[in-house]
N, C-alpha and C positions, 0 to 999 in steps of 0.2 A: 328048256330054260335059256340056253345060249341062243337058240334060234329066235326066241321071243325078244331077247335083249337086242339082238341085231336088228330085228324088225322095228322095234321101238326107236332105235338109234337112227335108222334110215328115215323113218317117218318124221322124227324131230328135225333131221337135216333138211328134208324136203320143205317142212313148214318154215324153217328159218330162212332158207333160200328164197322161198316164194314171198315171204314178208319183206325180205330185202329188195326183191325185184319190184314189189308193189311200191315201196318207199322211193326207189330210184325213179320209177315211172311217174309217180306223183310229183317229185321234184322237177323232173324233166318237163312234164306237162305244164307245171306252173310257170316255169321260166319261159317255155314256148308261148304260152298264152300272154304272158306279160310283154314279151317281145312283139307279138302280133298286135296287141292293143296300143303299144307305143308307136308302131308303124302307122296305125290309123290316127 
């Protein structure tokens, strides 16, 4: 029971961190593209 709970918690943390990284990458990519288009 405790092992399963720990496993679920780790999986939830991984999912949360990966989604946060995805959002950060999207925002960074968007600003980078905007900067590049403004240079052109």
